[in-house]
C-alpha positions, 0 to 999 in steps of 0.5 A: 516920371518914375516917381510920379508913377510910384506916387499914383500907385501909392494913392490908389492903394491907399484909397483901396485900403480906405474903401475896404476897411472903412466903407462900412463906417461911412454915414448913410444919409436919410431921405427926408420929406414933409407931408402937410395936409390941412395945416398939419405938418409931419416930417418923415424920414427913412430909417437908419440903415447902418447897424447900431445898438441904439439909434435916435433922432433930433430935429431942428429948424431954421426960419427966416427970422433965425437966419437973418435976426439970430445969426443963423441959429438953429432951433430944436423942435420941442417934441422931437429931441432924441426920439426913436420914431422916424417922424416928427409933428412940426405943426406948432413949430412952423407957425409963420409964413416963412421959408424953413430949413429943416435938418435931422441929426441921427445918433448911432451909438457914438456917431452923429450925422446931420441930414438936411431937407433938400428944399425949404418948407413954407406952410402955404404949401399945405394941401387943403382938403375940401370940407364935407358939406351935409344937408338936412331938413327940419320942418321948414328949415334946411340945415347945412353943416361942414365937417373938417379938420381945418383950423380957423376956417371961414366958409363963404356959402351961396344958396339959391332956388333951383334955376335962379342961381343968378340971385344967389344969397351969400352967407359967411360962417366963421365959427365952429361947428360951422352949421347954418340954418336957412328957411325956405318954402315947401315944394322948392329945391334949394341948392348950395355951394361953398368955399373954405378959406384959411385966412392965415395962409390966404388959401382956399378950396372949393366945395362941390354944389349940392341940392335938396328938395323941400317936399310939399305936403298935399291938402288931400293928404292932410284931410285923409290923415285928420279923417282917419284920426277922427274915425279911430277916436270914435271907434275907441269911444264906442268900444269903451262904452260897450265894454262898460255896459257889458263888463260893468256888473262883473267889475262892480261885483269883483270890486264891491263885495256884497255883505249879508245882513246880520240876524238881528235885522232879519228877525220879524218877531214883534218887539215887546221890550218895555221902554222907559220914558223919563221926562226931565222937567223942573216940576215934580213928575212921576215916571211912566213905563210904556209897553209897546207891541206890534198891534198898538202904540201902548198896552197900558200905563203904570204909575209908580211912585 
C-alpha cells in the first residue's frame, strides 16, 4: 500500500513538472473553415498563436479518388505551399463533386503540426447568389441582362404580358454575357422572372420577378412635334431671305471691291491718230493712209508710191 501511494505521488510530480516546463511547447491547433460562394472555395484558418521567428503553412487535400484508388494519398494544393497567409484558394483543386478531407500543416521554426478540418467539404455545398437582372428599353425591344460571377451558368427566363402569366414564354440563355432581347408592343407592361442553374453541381437559385412598361407615344404628340418642326423650318427660311436682301449689298461690297477705270478710258478727246491700212493681195497695190476724226469717217486719202 505504501508503495502504491509513493508511485501515485511520483506520477503526480512528474505530470506537474511536465506541465510547468513543457506547456509552452505544446502545439496549438488551428480553427479551419471553408467559405464557398458561387463555386469559389476559400479555405481560412486562424493565425498561429505560439511565438515563432518564422511561420508558414502548407495545405493538402484528399478526395474519394485519392482515398480509395491511391491508398489514401494526400495531394498538395498547388498555390498553397509554405505560404505566410492564413487562407488558400482551393477552387481549381476541388474540381469534382466528391467529399474532400483537408488539412493544414503549420511550420513554426523547426516544429510542425497538422490540423485537419473537422468536416469533409463537397463543392455542392457552395452558396449560390442569385444573379442581378437588369431591364432596359431600346426602341420596340426589351433588353434583359444578368450580371453574375457564376461559371457555366444557364438561365431559364420566363416572359409574359402583365396579367397573362399563364401564357409565359420560356427562353434559355446559355452563353456569356447572358443578354437577351425580346420584341413587344407599345403600351404593354412586360414581366420577367428567371432561374439560374449550375449544371456541374445541379444546383439553382431563383431571381426575383421584374416588370417594365413600354410607353405608347400618342398620335397627338407626333402631330405637334411635326408642326413645330415645320414652323421652325419656315421661320428659318424667312430669316435667311430677309438677311440676304438687307445685308446682300454690304456683303457684296465687302467681298467684291470696285476698281476705278484707268485715265485712258476716261479721256473724251477725239482720236486723230492715223491708221495705216495694208491690204495683202496677190495683185500689185499701193498702200493707202487714212486719217480719221470724230466728225467723219476719213478726211482725206493720200497715195504713196
